[in-house]
N, C-alpha and C positions, 0 to 999 in steps of 0.2 A: 504494500501500499504506499503512495505517493502523496505528499504535499505539500504547498509549496503558497508563498505570501507576498502580497504587495501593499502597498501604502494605497488607502483612497482618502476621500473626504467623505466621513462618515455621515453627513447629511445628504448623500444620495445612497441609492439603495447600492446594497453590497452583493458580489455577483459571487456564489457558489458554482464551480463544475466541475466537470472531470469524469471519469469513465467505470462502468460496473464490468467484471473479467471473472469467467469461468476459473476459479480457483484450479480445475485439475488440468487445465491446458492452454491458459491465458490467453484465451480467445474474447472477445466481446461479447456479450448478452444484450440482445437486442430488446425492448418493450420490459424492460426492468423497471420497477417502481421506486421512485426515491421519494418520499416523505417526511417532514417536517414535523412532529407532532405540537408542537407547542402553538404553530402557527397552522395547522389544518392546511397546509399547500402541497403538492405533489408533482412529479412530473415523471416521463417515462424517458429511457433510453434510444436514440435513433439507432438506423443499421451499421452504427460502426460504436455501439456502445456508449456515446457520448451523452451528458444531461448536462441542462443548464436550470438554476434555479437565482432567485432575487430574495432577499430580507431586507425587510426595513430598521433594524435596529439591530446593534451588540446585544449577544448573550450568548447562556450555554443550549444549545437546542440538540434534542435526539432526534436523531435521523435513523430509518429503517430500511433498509434496503431488500427489495422481494423480487420474484420474477418465479415464473410457472415451473414446476418442477425443481429448483432450488430451496435449501433452507436459508430462512430470512436473518440477516444480522441486523445488530442493532448498534449505534455506537454514538457516546456524547461529545459533542464536538463544540470547543468554543469559537464562538465567529466574532471577530473583530474586525478585520480587514477581508478583501477579496481572497478566496479560497480557491485551490486546485485540490480534489481529492478525487483519490480511486477508490473502489471498494473491489474486493475480491470475494463472492459466495460460493459454496460448494453445492453440488447435486445431491439430494436428497430426495427421500419420498416422506421424511417426517419431519414436523416443526418443532427444532429443537431450542428457536431462541427467537420466539416473535415478541413484539412489543404489547407489552399490558395496560389496559389504561384503567381496569376494574378495582376499585378499591384503594386507589394510592394517590398520595401527592401530587405525583406527576408520573407521566408516563414512564417503564422502566421495562428493561428487556427481563422476559420470563426467568431466565441463568439467572439474574442477580435478586429477582424478588423472592421476599422470603416467606410468605404466601403463597400456597397451592394453591397453583391457578394453571389452566388449561386453555388453549387455542385451539379454535377449531375453523379451518378456511373453508371457502366456498368451494373449492375442488375435493374437501371432505366430504362435503353433503352431499354432493356430483355424485359422488361414487358409493353413497349408500342408498340403502333400499327401506325405505319408511312411507309410514300413510302420515307423519305428522312431524312437528319441528323437536318436540320433546324427544320422539325415537330415534330419530337421526343423531340427536345431540349422546343419548345415554349410549346409543352404539360407538360412540368415537372417543367416550371418555369414562375411564374407569372411576367406579365412587357415584359414579349418578345411575339412577335407578328411575322406572317408569309405575306410578299406580296407572292402570288402564281399566277402562269401562267401554271395552270393544277398540276398535282400531281408529277412530276418529278422537277418542278424549285417553288423555295421558298428562299424568301431574308429575312433575320432577321430584325426585326425592333425592337430596345429597346425602352421603355416608349414612343412610335409614333416615334423614328426617325429609319433612315434606309437607305440604298445606301450605299454610302461611309462614311457615317457619324458612320458607326459599322465595326470594324477592327475583323475582323476572323484573329485567330493564329492557326496554325496547329505543332504541334513537335515543337515549338518555333520558329516558320517563319511565319510573315503575307503571307495570303492565298491574292493573287494577279491576279485574273483573271478580267474581264470587267465589275465590280461591278456596273457601270454606267448603265446599261441595266435592263429595266423592266422585260424584260424575258431571262437574263442571271442570272444561279442559283451558288450554292457554291459547288465545284467540289472535294466533300469529301467525301468518303464511308462511309456510317453511323456503316454498321458490324463491321468497324476496328475501332470505336472507343473506346476508355478502360475509359475514363474520362472528363467530360466537368466543364469549372468554367466560369461563367458568372457574368462578372461586370458592374451593372447599373451605367450609370453615366462619367461625361468626365474622360477620363483616359489620355490624352494625355501627362502628365507627363512622363510617363515613355514609350510612343509607337510614341508620335507627333502627325501628320496630320492624319484621318479617326479614331480616335478612340473620336471622340465629343460624341458620344451617350453611349459608351462603349465596352466592348471587351469581345467575343466570344472564350474562350481559349480550344482548343480542342488535344487534347493526344490521338495519337495512337499507339504509340509504345514504350510501357515501360518495364525495362529491370526485368524478372524473378529474385525471390529472390534467393541469392548464393545457390550453390549446387543443386539447381533443375532444372528440364526440365520440362516447360509447355505447354499444347496442348489446343485448341479449336476448337469442330466442330457445328456450328449452321445453321442450315434448317428455310426456312421460308415460310408457306403457308398464300396468302390470297384469298377469294371465291369472292370478288366483282370483281375486275379486272385480276384474276386469276394469281396475283403475284408470283413469285416462287422466292426462295434467297437461295444462300450457300455459305458458309464462312468457313476456317481454316485457322488457323495458329498457328507454335510450337516456341518455346520460350526456353532459356536455358542461366543460370550463372554458371559461374565455375573458382574459383582461380581469379575472377575479369573479363573474357573474357565472353562476353555475344553476344546472338545474336537472331534476330527473323526472320521469315518469314511466310508471310502472303495471301491471292488471295480470291477474291471473284467473285459473279457472281448476278445478279437481271435483271430480267425480267419482266413486266407486258402487258396486252391486254390494250384494252379501258376499263375503267370504266364506270359504270352507274347510275343513278338514276331513279327516278319515275316517273318525268317531259322530261326528255332526252332521257329516254333509254342509248344507250350507244351510250358515246360521243366519235364524232370519231376523230382519231390518238393524245389521250389523252396516247397512249403508248409510252413506251420506254424501253432502256435495256442498264446496261453500266457493265462492269468490271473493276476490278482493283487489284495490285498488288504490292507488296511494301516487304521490309525489311531494319534490321537494323545489323552493328557487331559495336562493342564496347569493350573498356577495360578500367577498373578500377586498379591504382595504386596507389602508395604512394603519386604521384605528382598529381593528380586528377584522371581525366575519359576524353574520347575522343570517340566520337559514328558518324558513319557516315550511315545517314538515306536517303534511297531511295523511291517513291513512284510513280505511274503512273497511273492513273484515264483515264478512257475513256466510253464516253458517247455516246449512240443516244437518241436524245430526239423528239416525235412528236408535233407539234405545232396545238393546236386547235384554229382553222378560226371559227366555229360556223356558215360557210353559212350553207343554207338550202333551200330546194327544196319549191318553191313559194305556191303550193298547200299541199303538205303531210306535209310538215312541215320537212323531212328527212333529213338527213346529206349528201352534194355530198360531192363526191371528185372532183380533177383536174384529164384530162384525158392528156396523152401527144400530143393530135391532138389539143389543147385548149378548148377542150367539156368539159362540165363535165357529172358525172353520180351519180345519187343514192348508196351512201354506205352500202352493202349487209355484211350479217354475215362473209362471208369471210376473208373483209375488219378489222371488229370489232376483230375478232381471231386471231390475230397474234400480234408480240410483235416489228417486224420492222416497224419504222413507215413511214407513206405515206409523199407525199410533202404535205404543207412544213416542214421541219426538221431541226434542228441542231444537228451537231456530235462537240462535244466537247474533247480535249483532255487537259491532264493537268500532264506535268511531273516534278519532285522536287527530289532535293535532299540536303542534309542540312550534315554541318560540325559542331557537336556541341561538346564543350569543354569547360572544365575548369580546369586550372592548379593552383596550389597551391605557392604562391608568399609570405614568410615569414609566418608571420601570418594572410594574407588577402587571396585573391581568384580572379582568374580573369576570367570570362566568356566569351568566344569568339566562337559566334555564325555564321555561315554561310552558306547561301542559296540562291542557284540560281533555277529557278522557269522557264518551259514555257507553256503559254496558248496558244491553238491556238482552234479558234472558229470559226467555219464552218458554214453556214446560207444557206440553200438549198431550194429553192421556185420555182422551173421550172421541171412540169414534162415531157416536153421533153428531160431536160439534168439532169436526175434523180443525177447524181453523180458530176455535174459541181456545184460549190458553186457561188451562185449572191454574197454574201460576205465573207470576211476570214480575222478575225485579228489575229496575230501573235505578243502575247506581252513575250518580255521577261523580268525576272526583277533579281536583283541580290541584294540580302540583307546582312545588316552584322548589329551585336550587340556586343558591348563589356561592360560589365560592370564588374568593380573592386570592391568588397565586402574589406571596410577595416577594419583594425581587430576590433574586439567588445569592446567598451569602457565602462565597467561596464552595463547598463542598453541599452543604445544606438547600434545599429545595422546601419551602412550606407554604401550605394551604388551611386557611381558616374560614368557615363558612355555616351556612344554615340551611337546611332544608326540609321539607314537609308537605302536609297535603291537609284538604280540605273536603270532605265527601259526606254525599246524601244519597241516602237509598231509601227508595218508594215500591211499595208492591202496587202494582198494578190489576191483578187479578184476585179471586176470592179464596183460593188457596195461599195460606200466609206461614210461612214456619218461620221468619225472623222478624221483627215489628220495622215498622219504617225509624232510621235513625240519621242523626247528623256526626260526623268523627272531625275533630280539628287534631291536627300535633305538631309540633314545633319543636326542631332538636339545633344544637352550636355543635362544631366541632373544630378543633385544631389537629392537624396531622402535618408529621415533617418526614424528610426524608435525607439520609446522609450517603453519599456514595465517595468514598477513594480508594483507590489501587482496586484492590482484591476484596475489600469490604463495603458492605451495605447496613443499613440501617433504616428501617421504619418505624415508625408509631405516632400514638396519638391521644386523644380524649376526648369525648363525648359526653352530653348530656341533652335529655328528652323529656317532652313531658305531651301527654294524650287525653283527650276530651272526649269520652262518647255518652250521646245521649240517644236514648232507644223512649219513642212517641208510646203513650198509650195508647192500646187500639182494642176495640170488640172484638168479638166473636163472629164473624160475617154469619154461624148458621144459630146464635143465639144474641142477638146485640144487645140484650138485659146481660150478659155475661162478658168480664173484663177477660180479653186474654192474652196481653201483654200490659204488664202494668210499667210507669213511668220509671227511667233508670237513667240516672246520672254517674257517672264513675270516670275517676280522671286515674290517670299511671306516670310515675315516672322513674326514670330509670339512668344510671349511670354505665359506660361503656369504654373499652378502648383495647388498645393494642400494642403489643412490640415483636417487631422481628429485625434476624440478622441473618444474612449469608456471608459465605466465605468461599472464597476461590483457593482449596486447598492448592492448586494445580493448574495448568493450563485446562483438563481435561474433569478436575472434579471440583464441586461445588456442595460445600454445607448449609443447611438450613436450618432455623430454628424459631417459631414463632408461639406467642401465647396470645391468645384474645378472648376478653370479653363481649358476650354478647346476650341481647334481650329478645323477647316479643311478649307486647302485649294481647289478652285476648282478644279475639273476633267475638262480632257479635252473635254468632250462632254459637259459640260457646259460653256467652253470657245471658243470652235472653231467649235463643230458641224455645218453641213450643208448637210441635205440630208432628204429625207423620211423615217422615222424609222417604217417600215412596221410592227412589233411588237406590239406597242403602236399605230399607226393609227395618225400620227403626221408627219409634218415636222418641224424639228427642226433645228433652229438656233441659235449659241452658241455667250456669250457677254463676249468680251475680257476686258471688265470694271469692269469684278465682281473681291470683295474683299474676302478675308477669312471670313469666320463664324466663330463668336468668340462666348462660352458661358458662362454663370457665373450659377453654381447650387447650391443650397444649401439644403442639404438631413440629414433628421432627422429619429433615428428609436427606437424601444424597442424590446428586446428580451427576452421571459420569459418562462423558461423549470419546470416543477414541476412535481409532481409527478402524477397529473391529466391533467396538459393542456400543451402544447408546442405552443408558440402564438410568430410570427413577423409579425410586423407594420412599415411601413417605406412609410414616406411623403417627397416630395420634390416641390421645384420649379427650374423653367430654363427658362432663359433670355437669347436668342439668337439676336446677332446683326449680321444684314446682312443674315439672313438666305436665302438660294437661292431655287428658283421655277422657275417654267416654265407660261408663263401667254399668251395666244393669240393675235396675232399682227394683227392690225387694217389696214386696207389699205386708202388710201387717202382720201375715199369719208365716213369715220368713220365706215365703215362694215367691216365682217369678212375678212383675207386675207386668201387666198387658194393658190393651186398647183394642176398641175395636174399630177394624180401618173401615173405607167408605165402601167396602164390597163383603162387608160383614165378616169378616174374617180375624182373627187373632196377631197383633202385632207388641213386641216386645218394647219396653221403655228403658230408656237407657238415660243418663244424666251426665255432665262431665264434671269431673273430678280429677284431683293433681296428687302427685307424688313426686319425689326425688327419683334421677336416672342416672345411668351411667355406660357410656356409649365406646367401644373402642375399636379400632382397628386399621385400616389402613389401605394402599394401593401399591403395584408394584409392577412396573414394565420395563421389556426389556427388549430391544432388537438388536440382532445378531446379524451383523452385513461384512463378511469376513472378507480381507483385502487382498487379492486384486479383485476377487468374484463381486465388485461393487454393486454389480445389478442383481445379486440375491437378498433375501430379508426374508429373516425369522423373526417374525415378531410376534410377542407373549405378553398378556396382561393377565393381572390378578388382583380380584377387589374382596375384601372382607369388613363386613361391621359386625360386632356382636354387642347388644343392647341387652341391658336389664336393669330393675326396678331396685331400688335398694332395701324394701321387702317386697314378698310375695302380695300379689292382690288376686282374692279369690284362688289361692293356691299356685299361682303363674308368677314367676319373676321377670319371664319374657315382655318386652316393650311389643305393641303389636308395628303390624307395616314394615318389618325390617327386612331388606331384601336377602337372599341368598347368596352363601360365597361363588363367586365367576370367574371364569378363565374364558380365557380366548388368546388362539394361537392361530396365526397365519403363515405361509410361508409364500413367498412372494417374488415374481421376478418384473424387470424392468428393462425393456429392450427398446434397440432404435432410436436412442437419443438423437441422432442426427441424420436420421431417414427423410426421405425426399417426400416421399408420400404418406408413409404411417410413421407416424413419432410416438413417442413415448407410453409406446406399448408397454402393458402392463398385464399380466395374466397369476390371480392367487387363488388359493384353496384354504380355508380358515373353519378350522375345529371350536366352536361354539359352546362350553359345556357348564349348564347350573347345575351346583351343586344341592341337594336336598336343605329343605329349610326343618330341620325338626325342633328348632327351639323359639315355637307358635306361641304366641300367646292365646292361651287355652282359656284364660280366666274369662266368666261367663259364654264361654261358648264361643267370643270372638272370632278364632282363629281357628284351622286345621294345619297341621304338619302337610308340605308339600314333599312331592317328592321330586329326584334329580331328572336332569334330561338332558339331552345331546342331540345338536345340530350342526350340518355341515355345511358351507357356506361354498359356492366359487364365485370368482368374478375377473372378468377382464375388458378393460379399455384402451382406448387410442386416440391421437389425434390426427385424422388427417388431412393432411397440409400441401400448399402448392404456392410456391417460389416463396419457400420460407415463412409463411405466413396459415399460422389456423382456420381451415375452411370449419371443419365441425367437429366436434367433440361426442363418441361413443362411448358408453358407457352399460355393460352387461354383466346382470347379476343373477343367479342363482339361490333360493334361500331355503332351507330346510329340505335339502333335496333327498333326503331320508323319508320325507312325508312323515316325520313324526309327530303323533298326536301330543300336548304337552298342557301345562298349566304352568303358569308364573308365580309364585307367591306373593304377587302383588297384583294379580289379576282379579277384580269382584268378580268376572264372569263365574269363578270357580265357585262362586256360592250360590250358585243360581240353582234351581228346582234337579232335583233328581230323573234319571231318563228310566221310568220304569221298564221300558222296553230292553234297556242293556243294565240297569242297578248304578248306568256311573253319575255321579253329581256336577251339575254345573255345566259349563260349555269349554271348548278348548281352544288353543290357541290356531293361529293360521296355517296350513297346511304347505306344501310344496307351491313357492311361487316364484317365477321368471320375471324382470323388469328390462325392460329398456329405458334408456335416458339418451337424448339427444339435445347438443348442448351448440349452437351458433354466436360464436363471438365475433364483432364487428367495431373497426374500429377506423376515424379518421383523422385526419389533423385539421383543425379550425382557424 
C-alpha cells in the first residue's frame, strides 16, 4: 500500500485518489466501492482500478473498500491534505472485516469491534433460499433462530431470547409492529434488503428498551456511488410452494443529489411435506414499494425515505377430517369441508388470515457543527394488523390493531480528540395503539419514552476500547375499556405505569498478532414489559391461550459477559464466542389455577374450553456460544470447508411447575458446507461456485414442560446443495444465477420453535401438529445495471 501527500489550501476541497488492487496478483479491480462512513459518500473504481473522492474538511475518516467476491477491508485515515492512497484486497467468499455501525459510537471494522456483531451482505441473501427476511438472516448468522408460524411469519431470536427482547432497525428507525404476538411477523420485504448487521447481546446502551437480546439492523435504501445510476431486477421461483417473486429498483447520485425507487411482489401457494401433503392455508402474498430522495452538501446530508409494505397471510390451524386425516376448511354456513386441490393451488388465503399494512416515512439528517456533527433521525410509522376468522364475514376483521409510532434520535459526534471518538445523544418514541374491531386482546394505550446516553471509543495501534452509560424512562397509559359483549362490564381498567432503568457496557479488543484478535465485553441491558404482558385480557386464538396481564411486572434486567477470539490465517478463518447472561425478572406466562387447585379454563366463542395463562417473572441464567471455522488450504484457495455451531442453555434459578428450563430455547445447531469456487477470471461464466451443505439440528430435550407449555423435540438432518455463477460479457456481469436444492432427502421434521408443532393430532396417522417444508428447489436471477451519470 502506498501513500503520498501534497500541500493544499484547506478552504478548498481535499482530493483523495488512488487504486484498488487484487492482493493475489496486483491487478486493478474494476467497480470496487470506496466508502467514507462519517461522510456517507462513496465512489467506484474505473477500468484501471482508479478512484477519486473529495472531502470538505480535515479529519479522521474510516474508509471501507469492498468489491464483489473480495473480502472488505477498512482503515482509519487522517485526512489533512491531498492524499494518494492505494488499497489491496483479498479474494474471499467470507466477510471477515466489514464495517459495523450498529451499537457503536462511530463506524468500526468488525475485527476491532469488542461486541459480537455479524454482517450479512446482499450476495449472502441472494444465495439463500427463504420465504422471509428473518429466515434468510438465521441461515447466515450462527446464534440467530426464528420462531415460526408457517412460512410467512418468523420472529427473530438471538441466543435464545426473542419477542420484544430483539430490536429490529430498518433504515435507521426501530421497526414497531405488534412484536408481542406469537403469530405476528416482521413487516420488512427481504428483496429490498441491501445489508444486515446482527449485534448479539444487550444493546440497551445505544437503543434503550427492547434491545435486551441484541439488534438486527437492516439497510434497504443505500445511496448509489457519486456519478452513477444503478438498477437491479431480481426474480425468484421455488418448486415446493410455487413461490414466485419479483423485485426492481433504480438509484442514482449526481453532484450530491441522490434518489432510489423500488418495488416488489411475492406470492406462494400452500407448501408440502411427505407427512402432511399440502398444508392448507400456509399460502401468502405481499407487495412493497419505497423510495428515497437525498442531498449531500458541505453542511452534511439530508434524506427522506418512504416504504409501504402490504401482506396477506393464511393462518394454519391444522384442523383435519377425523377419518381420513385430510385438512378441512371453514364454510360460510358454519359447516366444514375437506380442502381440495383448488384450495391449495392459489395464493389468496382462506379463513383464518391476516392482512398487515406497514407504512413508514423517515427523515435522516446529519449536520456539521464546528468540528463535530449532529445526527437527527425522525421516523413516523403506522402498523395496521387485521385478523379475519369468520367465513361468513370474509372481509370483516375480528381483531384490528392500529399502531402509530413516532421515533426520534439525536446524536452529537464530538470532535475527535486524538484516538478518542465520543457521541452523546437522546432517543425514544411516542406511541398510540387503538383497537378498531370487536375482538380486543390489549387495551388502547399511549406510550412515551426517552433516554440519554454517552458512548466513547478509543483506538490505538492494536488496542480498542468502547463503553458508555445510559438512563431511560418510559411511561405507559392503558385506557379503561368496557367489554364489547357486555358494555356494563369493564374489560380493561385504567392503567398508568412508569419504568426507569440504567444500562451500560464496556468492551476491549486486542490484536495479539496480525492474524489473531481477542475480545471481551460486559453489558447491562433492560426491557420494560409490553402492554400485552401488563394488561392483556382475552382469548389469543393464535396461541390457543386465554391471556391475562400482570400490572405488577418489573423491567427485565440483564448482565452479560461475552468473550471471543478471531483467527485469520492463510489456511484457516476461525471465530469463537462464549457468553453468560443473567436476567433478573425474566417474564414468561404460566397457567392459572382455579380455587380447587386445577387448571383454570374459559369457554371460547366456539363453545370449547381454553386454558387461562397469566404473565409472571423469575430470575434466569443463559449461557452458550457460537463457533465458526472456514478451512481454505493454500494453494487450494478455491476450496472451502465451512463449519458453524451454535448452542444456548437457559434455566430458571428455581423450578417452575417442576421445570427449570426456559421456554422457546432453540436446539443446538451444526452446519457444515463444502464449497468450491471456480472461473474467477472466466470470460462468459465467472465466479462459479458449487456447494453441498449438511444442516443438523440436535434434539431439544431441555424443554419447558411446566404447565404443559412445551414438549421435547427430536433431531433432524437436512442436506442441501447450491450452484451459481455470474454470466459476463466484455468484463461486465450481465446477470447472476443462483440455484439451490433444500432438504434434498425430503425429511419430515419439526423445529422446536415452530408453533405448528402444537396443532391438533392427525387421527389417521397419530402424528401431532404440522411438519416443515419438504424438498424444495429454487432459482434466482439477478440483473445488475450501472451507468455513468
